[in-house]
C-alpha positions as CSV (number, residue, x, y, z in Angstrom):
1,M,181.0,67.1,85.5
2,Q,177.6,66.5,83.9
3,T,174.6,65.7,86.2
4,Q,173.9,62.0,86.1
5,H,170.6,60.3,87.3
6,H,169.8,56.7,88.3
7,L,166.4,55.8,89.0
8,P,164.9,52.4,90.5
9,Q,162.8,50.6,88.0
10,G,159.1,50.2,88.2
11,D,156.3,52.6,88.4
12,K,155.3,53.6,91.9
13,T,152.6,55.5,93.7
14,L,153.3,58.9,95.4
15,P,155.4,57.8,98.8
16,L,154.5,59.0,102.3
17,I,158.1,60.5,102.9
18,S,161.1,61.3,100.8
19,F,164.6,60.8,102.3
20,I,167.2,63.2,100.9
21,I,170.9,61.9,101.6
22,T,173.5,64.6,100.7
23,Y,176.8,62.6,99.9
24,Y,180.1,64.1,99.3
25,N,183.4,61.9,99.6
26,E,182.1,60.1,103.0
27,P,183.4,56.6,103.3
28,I,181.2,54.1,101.6
29,D,180.5,52.1,104.7
30,M,178.9,55.1,106.3
31,I,176.7,55.9,103.3
32,K,175.6,52.2,103.3
33,K,174.6,52.2,107.0
34,C,172.7,55.4,106.4
35,I,170.5,53.9,103.8
36,D,170.2,50.6,105.7
37,S,168.8,52.5,108.5
38,I,166.2,53.8,106.2
39,L,165.3,50.3,105.0
40,K,164.9,48.8,108.7
41,L,162.1,51.4,109.0
42,T,158.4,50.2,109.2
43,L,157.9,51.6,105.8
44,S,156.9,49.7,102.7
45,A,158.7,50.4,99.5
46,E,155.8,52.3,98.4
47,E,155.8,54.4,101.1
48,R,159.3,55.7,101.3
49,E,161.7,57.2,98.6
50,I,165.5,57.5,99.0
51,I,167.4,60.0,97.0
52,V,171.0,60.3,97.3
53,I,172.4,63.5,95.8
54,D,176.2,63.3,95.1
55,D,177.6,66.9,95.1
56,G,180.6,66.0,92.9
57,S,182.5,63.7,94.9
58,D,185.9,62.4,93.7
59,N,184.6,59.1,92.8
60,S,181.0,58.0,92.4
61,P,179.8,55.5,95.0
62,L,177.2,53.9,92.9
63,N,179.0,50.9,91.8
64,L,179.7,50.2,95.5
65,L,176.1,50.6,96.1
66,A,175.0,48.1,93.3
67,E,173.1,45.8,96.0
68,I,170.7,48.5,96.8
69,A,170.7,50.6,93.7
70,N,167.3,49.6,92.9
71,Q,166.2,50.9,96.4
72,M,167.0,54.5,95.6
73,I,167.4,57.5,93.2
74,Y,170.9,58.4,92.7
75,I,171.7,62.1,91.3
76,R,175.4,63.2,90.6
77,Q,176.1,66.8,89.9
78,P,178.9,69.2,89.7
79,N,179.8,70.3,93.3
80,Q,177.9,73.1,94.3
81,G,177.7,72.9,98.0
82,L,175.1,71.6,100.4
83,S,172.5,74.2,99.9
84,Q,172.3,73.2,96.3
85,A,172.5,69.6,96.7
86,R,169.2,69.8,99.3
87,N,167.6,72.2,96.8
88,T,168.1,69.3,94.0
89,G,166.7,66.9,96.4
90,I,163.6,68.9,97.2
91,A,163.1,69.4,93.3
92,M,163.2,65.7,93.0
93,A,161.2,64.5,95.9
94,K,157.6,63.3,95.2
95,G,157.2,62.4,99.1
96,Q,154.3,64.2,101.0
97,Y,157.2,64.6,103.7
98,I,160.8,65.1,103.5
99,Q,163.8,64.1,106.0
100,F,167.2,65.3,105.3
101,I,170.1,63.2,106.2
102,D,173.9,63.6,106.0
103,A,175.6,60.6,104.4
104,D,177.6,59.9,107.5
105,D,174.7,60.1,109.8
106,F,171.9,57.2,110.1
107,L,168.5,57.2,111.7
108,I,167.7,55.1,114.9
109,S,164.9,52.9,113.7
110,G,162.7,52.0,116.7
111,N,162.7,55.8,118.0
112,Y,162.3,57.1,114.3
113,D,159.2,54.9,113.9
114,K,157.6,56.7,116.7
115,C,158.0,59.9,114.9
116,L,156.7,58.4,111.6
117,D,153.5,57.7,113.6
118,F,152.8,61.7,114.0
119,I,152.8,62.1,110.1
120,R,150.7,58.7,109.7
121,F,148.1,59.5,112.5
122,K,148.5,63.2,113.6
123,D,148.7,65.0,110.1
124,A,151.7,66.8,111.4
125,D,153.4,69.6,109.6
126,I,156.8,69.2,111.3
127,V,157.8,66.4,113.8
128,L,161.1,67.3,115.7
129,F,163.3,65.0,117.4
130,D,166.7,64.8,119.1
131,F,170.0,63.8,118.1
132,A,172.2,61.0,119.7
133,T,175.9,60.8,119.7
134,K,176.1,57.1,120.6
135,D,174.1,54.3,119.0
136,T,171.3,53.4,121.0
137,S,168.3,50.9,120.6
138,N,166.4,51.9,123.5
139,I,162.8,52.6,122.5
140,Q,161.6,56.0,124.2
141,L,158.1,57.4,124.8
142,A,157.2,60.4,122.3
143,N,155.7,63.5,123.6
144,N,152.4,64.3,122.1
145,E,151.9,68.2,122.7
146,V,151.1,69.9,119.7
147,V,151.7,73.9,118.8
148,S,152.1,75.9,115.8
149,G,155.5,76.7,114.5
150,T,155.3,80.5,115.6
151,E,154.4,79.3,119.1
152,Y,157.2,76.9,119.3
153,M,159.6,79.5,118.2
154,H,158.0,82.2,120.7
155,N,158.6,79.8,123.6
156,N,161.6,77.9,122.6
157,N,165.1,78.3,121.5
158,L,165.2,76.7,118.2
159,R,167.6,74.0,117.0
160,A,168.1,75.0,113.3
161,S,169.5,71.7,111.7
162,A,167.4,70.7,108.9
163,C,168.2,67.0,109.6
164,G,166.5,67.1,113.2
165,Y,162.8,67.2,112.0
166,I,160.5,65.7,109.3
167,F,158.6,68.5,107.6
168,R,155.6,68.5,105.2
169,K,156.9,69.4,101.7
170,N,153.9,71.4,100.6
171,I,154.4,74.1,103.5
172,L,157.7,75.0,101.7
173,V,155.9,76.8,98.8
174,N,158.9,78.7,97.3
175,L,161.3,78.4,100.2
176,R,164.8,77.0,99.6
177,F,168.3,76.8,100.8
178,T,170.5,80.1,100.0
179,K,173.5,78.7,97.8
180,G,177.0,79.6,98.7
181,I,176.6,80.1,102.3
182,L,177.6,78.4,105.6
183,H,175.3,77.7,108.4
184,E,172.4,77.6,105.6
185,D,170.1,75.7,108.2
186,E,169.9,78.7,110.5
187,E,168.2,80.9,107.6
188,F,166.0,78.0,106.5
189,T,164.6,76.4,109.5
190,P,163.0,79.5,111.3
191,Q,161.2,80.4,107.9
192,L,159.9,76.7,107.7
193,F,158.4,76.8,111.3
194,I,156.5,80.1,110.6
195,C,154.6,78.1,107.8
196,A,153.7,75.5,110.2
197,D,150.4,74.9,111.8
198,K,150.9,71.5,113.7
199,V,154.4,71.0,115.2
200,Y,155.2,68.0,117.5
201,N,158.5,67.9,119.3
202,T,158.8,64.2,120.1
203,K,162.0,64.6,122.3
204,V,163.2,61.0,121.3
205,Q,166.6,60.4,120.0
206,A,165.9,59.3,116.5
207,Y,168.9,60.4,114.6
208,F,172.4,59.5,115.0
209,Y,174.6,62.4,114.4
210,R,178.3,61.6,113.7
211,K,181.0,64.3,114.9
212,R,183.8,64.2,112.2
213,K,186.8,66.3,112.3
214,E,186.8,66.4,108.6
215,S,183.4,68.2,108.3
216,I,182.9,71.7,107.6
217,T,181.4,72.6,110.9
218,H,184.7,71.4,112.6
219,K,187.0,73.4,110.4
220,K,189.4,75.6,112.4
221,D,191.6,77.4,110.0
222,K,191.1,81.2,109.9
223,R,189.5,81.7,106.5
224,W,186.9,78.8,107.4
225,I,186.3,80.8,110.8
226,L,186.0,84.2,109.2
227,M,183.6,82.8,106.5
228,R,181.5,81.0,109.3
229,L,181.1,84.5,111.3
230,Q,180.5,86.7,108.0
231,D,177.9,84.1,106.7
232,T,176.2,84.2,110.0
233,E,175.9,87.9,110.2
234,Q,174.4,87.6,106.7
235,I,171.7,85.3,107.8
236,I,170.7,87.4,110.9
237,K,170.5,90.6,108.5
238,S,168.4,88.4,106.0
239,L,166.0,87.1,109.1
240,Q,165.6,90.6,110.6
241,D,164.5,91.9,107.1
242,K,162.0,89.0,106.9
243,A,160.6,89.7,110.2
244,D,159.6,93.2,109.3
245,L,157.4,92.1,106.7
246,M,155.5,89.6,109.1
247,P,152.3,90.0,111.0
248,A,152.7,90.8,114.7
249,K,152.8,87.5,116.1
250,D,155.1,85.9,113.3
251,R,157.3,89.0,113.8
252,M,157.7,88.6,117.5
253,A,158.7,84.8,117.2
254,M,161.2,85.5,114.5
255,L,162.9,88.5,116.4
256,R,163.3,86.1,119.3
257,R,165.1,83.7,116.9
258,V,167.3,86.7,115.6
259,A,167.9,87.9,119.2
260,Q,169.3,84.4,120.1
261,L,170.9,83.9,116.9
262,T,172.9,87.3,117.5
263,M,173.8,86.3,120.7
264,D,175.3,83.1,119.7
265,Y,177.0,85.2,116.9
266,I,178.6,87.5,119.3
267,Y,179.7,84.3,121.6
268,N,181.4,82.7,118.6
269,V,183.2,86.0,117.5
270,I,184.8,85.8,121.1
271,V,185.6,82.3,121.2
272,L,186.7,81.8,117.5
273,T,188.9,85.0,117.1
274,R,189.8,85.8,120.7
275,D,189.9,89.4,119.4
276,E,188.4,92.2,121.2
277,Q,189.0,94.9,118.2
278,Y,187.4,92.5,115.8
279,L,184.4,92.3,118.3
280,N,183.8,95.9,118.7
281,H,183.8,96.2,114.7
282,V,181.0,93.7,114.7
283,I,179.1,95.2,117.5
284,L,179.5,98.7,115.5
285,R,177.8,96.9,112.5
286,L,175.3,95.3,114.5
287,E,174.2,98.6,116.0
288,K,173.8,100.0,112.7
289,R,171.0,97.5,112.1
290,G,169.4,97.7,115.4
291,L,170.6,94.4,116.5
292,F,172.6,95.6,119.4
293,P,172.3,96.1,122.1
294,L,170.6,92.9,122.7
295,P,166.8,93.2,123.6
296,K,166.2,92.8,127.4
297,K,164.2,89.5,127.2
298,N,164.1,86.8,129.6
299,Y,164.4,84.1,126.6
300,T,166.7,81.8,128.5
301,R,168.9,81.9,131.5
302,K,171.9,82.0,129.5
303,Y,170.5,84.5,127.2
304,R,169.7,87.0,130.2
305,L,173.2,86.7,131.6
306,F,175.0,87.1,128.3
307,S,173.0,90.1,127.2
308,A,173.4,91.9,130.6
309,L,177.1,91.5,130.2
310,I,177.6,92.0,126.5
311,N,175.3,95.2,126.5
312,S,178.2,97.1,128.4
313,G,181.7,98.0,127.5
314,F,182.8,96.8,130.9
315,G,181.0,93.6,130.6
316,R,182.3,92.9,127.4
317,K,185.9,93.1,128.8
318,I,184.9,90.9,131.6
319,L,183.5,88.3,128.9
320,I,186.7,88.4,126.9
321,R,189.1,88.4,130.0
322,T,187.3,85.4,131.4
323,Y,187.2,83.5,128.2
324,L,191.0,83.8,127.6
325,I,191.5,82.8,131.3
326,V,189.5,79.9,130.7
327,I,190.9,78.8,127.4
328,R,194.3,79.0,128.4
329,N,193.7,76.6,131.4
330,T,191.6,74.1,129.5
331,I,193.5,74.3,126.0
332,T,195.1,71.1,125.1
333,Q,199.0,72.4,125.6
334,M,201.0,71.2,122.7
335,K,204.9,70.3,123.0
336,I,206.7,72.1,120.0
337,L,210.3,72.0,118.8
338,L,211.4,74.9,116.6
339,I,215.0,73.9,114.9
340,G,217.0,76.3,113.3
341,E,216.9,80.0,113.0
342,Y,216.3,82.9,110.5
343,S,216.4,86.1,111.4
344,N,214.6,85.9,114.7
345,V,211.6,84.0,113.1
346,H,211.5,81.0,115.6
347,N,212.4,83.0,118.6
348,S,209.7,85.2,117.9
349,L,207.1,82.5,117.0
350,K,208.2,80.9,120.5
351,A,207.2,84.0,122.6
352,G,203.8,84.2,120.9
353,L,203.2,80.2,121.2
354,E,204.0,80.6,125.0
355,R,201.5,83.2,125.7
356,L,199.1,81.1,124.1
357,G,200.1,78.3,126.5
358,H,202.2,75.9,124.7
359,K,205.4,74.6,125.6
360,V,208.2,75.4,123.2
361,V,211.9,74.8,122.6
362,V,214.3,76.5,120.1
363,A,217.3,74.6,119.0
364,S,219.6,76.6,116.8
365,N,222.8,78.5,116.1
366,G,221.1,81.8,116.8
367,D,221.5,82.6,113.2
368,Y,225.3,82.9,113.1
369,W,226.6,86.3,114.4
370,K,223.1,87.5,115.2
371,A,223.1,85.3,118.1
372,Y,219.3,85.2,118.6
373,P,218.2,83.4,122.0
374,R,217.9,79.5,121.8
375,D,217.3,76.8,124.5
376,I,219.5,74.3,122.7
377,N,222.9,75.6,121.3
378,L,223.8,74.3,117.9
379,V,226.5,76.5,116.8
380,R,229.2,74.8,114.7
381,P,232.5,75.1,116.4
382,S,235.2,76.7,114.8
383,G,238.8,75.0,114.0
384,R,239.5,71.5,112.8
385,F,236.9,68.7,112.7
386,A,234.1,71.4,113.2
387,G,231.5,69.4,111.5
388,L,232.3,66.2,113.4
389,R,232.2,67.9,116.8
390,L,228.9,69.6,116.1
391,L,227.6,65.9,115.3
392,L,228.8,64.6,118.3
393,H,227.3,67.3,120.2
394,L,223.9,66.8,118.5
395,L,224.1,63.2,119.2
396,A,224.8,63.8,122.9
397,N,221.5,66.0,123.0
398,L,219.1,63.7,120.8
399,H,217.2,62.7,123.8
400,K,215.9,66.4,124.0
401,L,214.6,66.2,120.4
402,R,212.1,63.6,120.8
403,G,208.5,63.5,122.4
404,Y,207.1,66.6,120.5
405,D,203.6,67.0,119.2
406,I,205.1,69.5,116.2
407,V,208.5,69.9,115.4
408,Q,209.3,72.8,112.8
409,I,212.5,72.9,110.9
410,I,213.5,76.4,109.5
411,N,214.9,74.9,106.3
412,P,215.8,71.6,104.8
413,V,219.5,72.5,106.0
414,F,218.2,73.1,109.6
415,I,221.6,72.6,111.2
416,D,225.1,73.5,109.7
417,L,226.2,70.0,108.4
418,K,226.4,68.4,105.0
419,A,223.2,67.3,103.5
420,K,223.9,63.7,103.6
421,R,224.6,64.1,107.4
422,I,221.2,65.7,107.8
423,Q,219.0,63.2,106.4
424,P,219.5,60.6,109.3
425,I,218.9,63.4,111.7
426,Y,215.5,64.1,110.1
427,N,214.5,60.6,110.0
428,Y,215.0,60.5,113.7
429,L,213.1,63.4,114.3
430,R,210.4,61.7,112.1
431,R,210.5,58.7,114.2
432,H,210.2,60.0,117.5
433,N,207.7,62.9,117.1
434,K,204.1,63.2,115.9
435,K,204.5,65.5,113.2
436,I,207.0,67.6,111.1
437,I,206.7,71.1,109.4
438,M,209.3,72.5,107.2
439,G,209.6,76.2,106.9
440,A,209.9,77.8,103.2
441,F,211.7,81.0,104.7
442,G,214.7,81.4,102.4
443,M,217.3,79.9,100.2
444,D,216.4,76.2,99.2
445,Y,216.2,74.0,96.2
446,Y,212.7,75.1,95.3
447,W,213.3,78.7,95.2
448,V,216.4,78.2,93.2
449,Y,214.9,75.7,90.7
450,V,211.8,77.7,90.2
451,N,213.1,81.3,89.6
452,S,215.8,79.7,87.3
453,T,213.6,77.8,85.3
454,T,209.7,78.6,85.0
455,M,210.3,81.9,86.6
456,P,206.9,82.8,87.7
457,L,207.9,85.8,89.4
458,R,208.6,89.1,87.4
459,Y,211.9,89.3,89.2
460,S,213.8,87.5,92.0
461,D,217.2,86.7,93.1
462,F,217.7,84.5,89.9
463,N,215.6,86.3,87.2
464,I,214.6,89.6,85.8
465,G,211.7,88.7,83.5
466,K,212.6,85.8,81.5
467,T,216.4,86.6,81.7
468,L,218.5,84.8,84.3
469,R,220.9,86.9,86.4
470,T,224.1,86.1,86.0
471,N,225.9,87.6,89.2
472,K,228.3,85.5,91.2
473,D,226.0,84.9,94.3
474,A,223.1,83.7,92.1
475,I,225.4,81.1,90.4
476,I,226.9,79.9,93.5
477,E,223.5,79.1,94.9
478,Q,222.5,77.3,91.5
479,H,225.5,75.2,91.7
480,D,225.0,74.7,95.6
481,W,221.2,73.6,95.4
482,I,220.5,71.9,91.9
483,N,221.6,68.4,91.0
484,T,223.4,68.1,94.5
485,D,222.9,66.2,98.2
486,K,220.8,69.7,99.1
487,E,218.3,69.1,96.2
488,K,217.9,65.5,97.2
489,L,217.4,66.2,101.0
490,N,215.0,69.0,100.2
491,K,212.8,67.0,97.8
492,T,212.8,64.1,100.4
493,I,211.7,66.3,103.2
494,A,209.2,68.3,101.3
495,N,207.2,65.3,100.1
496,D,207.6,63.4,103.6
497,C,206.8,66.3,106.0
498,D,203.3,66.9,107.1
499,G,203.0,70.6,106.3
500,I,205.0,73.4,104.7
501,V,204.8,77.0,105.9
502,A,205.9,79.9,103.6
503,G,206.7,83.2,105.2
504,L,206.4,85.3,102.0
505,Y,204.4,85.5,99.2
506,E,207.3,84.6,96.9
507,Y,208.3,81.3,98.7
508,K,204.6,80.2,98.7
509,V,204.6,80.6,94.9
510,C,207.5,78.2,94.3
511,Y,206.3,75.6,96.7
512,Q,202.4,75.6,96.2
513,Q,202.7,74.3,92.4
514,F,204.4,71.1,93.8
515,F,202.6,70.8,97.1
516,P,199.3,72.5,96.8
517,K,197.7,70.5,99.7
518,K,200.2,71.1,102.2
519,T,201.6,74.4,101.8
520,V,200.2,77.4,103.7
521,F,201.3,80.9,103.9
522,I,201.6,82.3,107.2
523,P,203.3,86.0,107.8
524,F,206.5,86.5,109.8
525,P,205.8,87.1,113.5
526,I,206.9,90.4,114.8
527,I,207.1,91.3,118.6
528,T,205.4,94.7,118.9
529,E,205.2,94.8,122.8
530,G,207.3,97.5,124.3
531,K,207.2,99.6,121.2
532,N,205.6,103.0,120.6
533,A,202.2,102.3,118.9
534,K,202.4,106.3,117.8
535,A,204.8,107.5,115.2
536,E,207.1,110.3,116.6
537,R,209.4,112.2,114.4
538,L,211.6,115.4,114.6
539,D,211.8,117.8,112.0
540,G,214.9,117.7,109.7
541,P,216.4,116.0,106.7
542,L,215.3,112.5,105.8
543,K,217.4,110.0,107.8
544,L,217.9,107.1,105.3
545,F,219.4,103.6,106.5
546,I,220.9,101.0,104.6
547,G,222.8,97.9,105.8
548,I,225.5,96.7,103.5
549,S,226.8,92.8,103.4
550,K,230.0,93.1,101.2
551,N,229.5,89.5,100.0
552,R,225.9,89.7,99.2
553,S,225.5,93.4,98.0
554,E,225.3,92.5,94.3
555,Y,222.9,89.6,94.9
556,K,220.7,91.5,96.9
557,G,220.5,94.5,95.2
558,T,221.8,96.7,97.9
559,D,224.8,98.1,95.6
560,I,222.1,99.6,93.2
561,M,220.1,100.9,96.1
562,L,223.2,102.7,98.0
563,R,224.4,104.1,94.5
564,A,221.0,105.6,93.8
565,A,221.0,106.9,97.6
566,K,224.4,108.5,97.2
567,A,223.4,110.2,93.9
568,V,220.2,111.8,95.8
569,K,222.5,112.9,98.8
570,A,224.8,114.4,96.1
571,D,222.0,116.3,94.5
572,Y,220.2,117.3,97.7
573,P,222.8,117.2,100.5
574,E,220.9,119.4,103.1
575,L,217.8,117.3,102.8
576,L,219.1,113.8,103.0
577,E,221.1,112.3,105.8
578,L,222.7,108.9,104.9
579,R,223.5,106.2,107.3
580,I,225.4,103.1,106.2
581,A,226.0,100.1,108.4
582,E,228.7,98.0,107.1
583,G,230.5,95.3,109.0
584,I,229.4,96.2,112.5
585,P,228.0,94.1,115.3
586,F,224.2,93.7,115.1
587,N,223.4,95.5,118.3
588,E,225.1,98.5,116.8
589,Y,223.3,98.0,113.7
590,V,220.1,98.2,115.5
591,K,220.9,101.0,117.2
592,L,221.9,102.9,114.0
593,M,218.6,101.9,112.3
594,E,216.3,103.0,115.1
595,G,216.9,106.7,114.8
596,S,216.2,106.7,111.1
597,D,213.1,107.5,109.0
598,A,213.3,104.9,106.3
599,I,215.2,101.9,105.4
600,L,216.4,100.5,102.4
601,D,215.7,96.6,101.8
602,Q,216.3,94.1,99.2
603,L,215.8,95.1,95.7
604,Y,214.7,91.8,94.2
605,S,211.8,91.1,96.7
606,Y,207.9,91.4,96.1
607,T,207.7,91.7,100.0
608,P,209.6,93.0,103.0
609,S,211.5,90.6,105.1
610,M,212.2,90.2,108.7
611,N,214.7,93.3,109.0
612,P,212.4,95.8,107.2
613,L,209.4,94.3,109.1
614,E,211.1,94.8,112.4
615,A,212.0,98.4,111.2
616,M,208.6,99.1,110.3
617,S,207.2,98.0,113.8
618,R,209.5,100.9,115.2
619,G,207.8,103.5,112.6
620,I,210.7,103.2,110.1
621,I,209.3,103.4,106.4
622,C,210.5,100.4,104.1
623,I,211.9,101.4,100.7
624,G,211.9,98.0,98.7
625,G,209.3,95.1,98.2
626,G,205.8,96.3,98.2
627,E,204.2,94.8,95.2
628,P,200.4,94.3,94.8
629,E,200.9,90.8,95.5
630,N,202.1,91.5,98.7
631,Y,198.8,93.3,99.9
632,E,196.7,90.7,98.1
633,I,197.7,87.7,100.2
634,L,197.1,89.6,103.4
635,N,193.9,90.9,102.1
636,E,195.0,94.4,102.9
637,T,193.3,97.2,100.8
638,L,193.8,100.2,102.9
639,L,197.3,100.3,104.5
640,H,200.1,100.3,101.8
641,P,203.0,102.1,103.6
642,I,205.8,100.3,101.5
643,I,207.7,102.6,99.2
644,N,207.6,100.0,96.4
645,V,210.6,100.2,93.7
646,Q,211.4,98.2,90.7
647,P,214.6,96.3,90.4
648,N,216.6,99.0,88.8
649,Y,218.5,102.3,89.6
650,E,216.2,104.6,88.0
651,S,213.2,103.4,90.3
652,C,215.3,103.7,93.2
653,Y,216.7,107.1,92.5
654,E,213.2,108.6,91.7
655,Q,211.5,107.0,95.0
656,I,214.3,108.3,97.3
657,K,214.3,111.6,95.8
658,L,210.3,111.8,96.2
659,L,210.5,111.1,99.9
660,T,213.5,113.4,100.3
661,L,211.6,116.5,98.6
662,H,208.3,115.7,100.4
663,P,209.2,115.0,104.1
664,E,205.6,115.9,104.9
665,R,204.7,112.3,103.7
666,I,207.1,110.8,106.5
667,P,204.8,111.0,109.6
668,Q,201.8,109.2,107.8
669,L,204.0,106.5,106.2
670,Q,205.6,105.9,109.6
671,Q,202.1,105.4,111.2
672,E,200.8,103.4,108.7
673,S,204.1,101.3,108.9
674,I,203.3,100.8,112.6
675,D,199.5,99.9,112.1
676,Y,200.6,97.3,109.2
677,I,202.7,95.5,111.3
678,R,200.4,95.3,114.3
679,K,197.7,94.3,112.0
680,H,199.4,91.5,109.9
681,H,202.4,90.5,111.9
682,D,201.8,90.8,115.5
683,Y,203.5,88.0,117.0
684,I,200.6,86.9,119.1
685,K,198.3,87.0,116.2
686,I,200.7,85.0,113.9
687,A,201.0,82.4,116.8
688,K,197.3,81.8,116.7
689,Q,197.5,81.1,113.1
690,Y,200.5,78.7,113.6
691,E,198.4,77.2,116.5
692,S,195.2,76.5,114.2
693,F,197.6,75.0,111.2
694,Y,199.6,72.8,113.9
695,R,195.9,71.6,115.3
696,S,194.7,71.0,111.9
697,I,197.8,68.7,111.2
698,L,197.7,67.0,114.3
699,E,193.8,66.3,113.7
700,K,194.7,64.5,110.3
């Protein structure tokens, strides 16, 4: 996209004030109201300059603003963010004063005219005013007290929004907004105030601020939260560095702002992350910069009380515990229905969501023989007319499947019926609940089709490189999902549902290309409570566990892994104890696994699935999928406890042999396995990610 300019016709003298409107995909009626509020002011055409900076919107609004195009300067540039949009406006502005306005806000004309009097008759450098969140026509009396910007900052808690004041352009000198950060106003405004000799705080409500859920400041997903916090910390450090170079009076004023911004930052870390460990890391970084403990100052009552608590370890615990109690009592409870089960994903997710205060119901068949807990039993009966009997049972319980905020289905085939029977059930769920989420957790059309055609993964259940696997199970799955009722059902639900959650990197790859805006990755949840946080191992031979499913052994690659393990056992019989679980009940499977040092997982996977994740939470090393992509999607650079194998016999043999011959590696890998699960898969942390995702869906 190239920068475009549209200028009003005719020569003009320099205006009194330039209004810089930043625009990015806001509704056209909002920007029209914004511009109209400026045109209603007691400013002549010569006194005002209206500059609209379109920061790369999907569609230019210029044609829709044709009737007022001659009243404004329109600049369209590639998307570079709010900071650069404002900097572009500053470069274009000819006015003696500048006012920033967001395109979805507008000025309250009668009260704003009061503010204009201060630049007309009082020679002000900065004119402050208040925001309103309700449109008002009440004209208010303006406060006439004048102070310098330094005095104002020394005695007041500064509101940083760059839209909250008019300022004289020439006090900027070289000051501009830092590109590429959030909360850029927090860095810009204090520096601007230090440059001002005459500041008037009118206290009139002159600017209507519209709280829109789509705005950056209201985004709630984890990535944006962490970016907001990281950028705030960067700004605090930047202002601290600048304060060190200022004269004493200016430095004291700036350090008050730094202290209050640090207080707000620590508070937001508590509120937005609810993570005591993250808070402690933040405080360590602040201590290294001399930003913590917070200075003992009487800036405001809030500052005095908060600093007294946060400056002690005991006080921090009180703050966090109190906040969590309050948030659980005040947070809007969601009603959530989880339908279907896959290796305990939904049952574990339920436990986490309930800890966060939500009402959760699981309806499933317990994942067949594994018999995981559920609230509504959807086991397919045995014997004649099994499908019909299950359908009748479901119909009798339909009233229990309605009235939820979120319904999450484990898979397009979320109940053990034929695909054509499932579509009407899905339609019922859609009509009688608010939002539907589909899990991308295992076998479905997109997993089979993508890995059998475009093959974006180096290997999978269906390909090695660009060669299709021809084992019996792979062919059965292709025939089951491609050009069948299951394909039609999967496509229909994927297109219709409100969101798709991928539990592994590979599943995200297969869905992202088709549904980039609705697919998210959230790791599988593992319950860590009641398990040792420290690895404990007795000396002796390597105890290696492998679970064998006769019907799926070739498909999952456990046949190759078992052959390699047996070969190592034959070569080093005293150093390796091989434990094989085949055709035994699940509780016996778990008992056999628990005393092991390592587990052999699926051969054709980039990432560990639920069973090895559960094993890792108990300090059992996973030998299987640990490709770089697995760590990259988790942003993990230090903990790499999975022993990665390539999908061939030689790689399996070599890695099993290395661990067998070097048992001194085992304790460290076991501890890292526990730490890895607690960091990336703890069920409460995962529930928080789901909570954030569900709320973002409900807000659309």
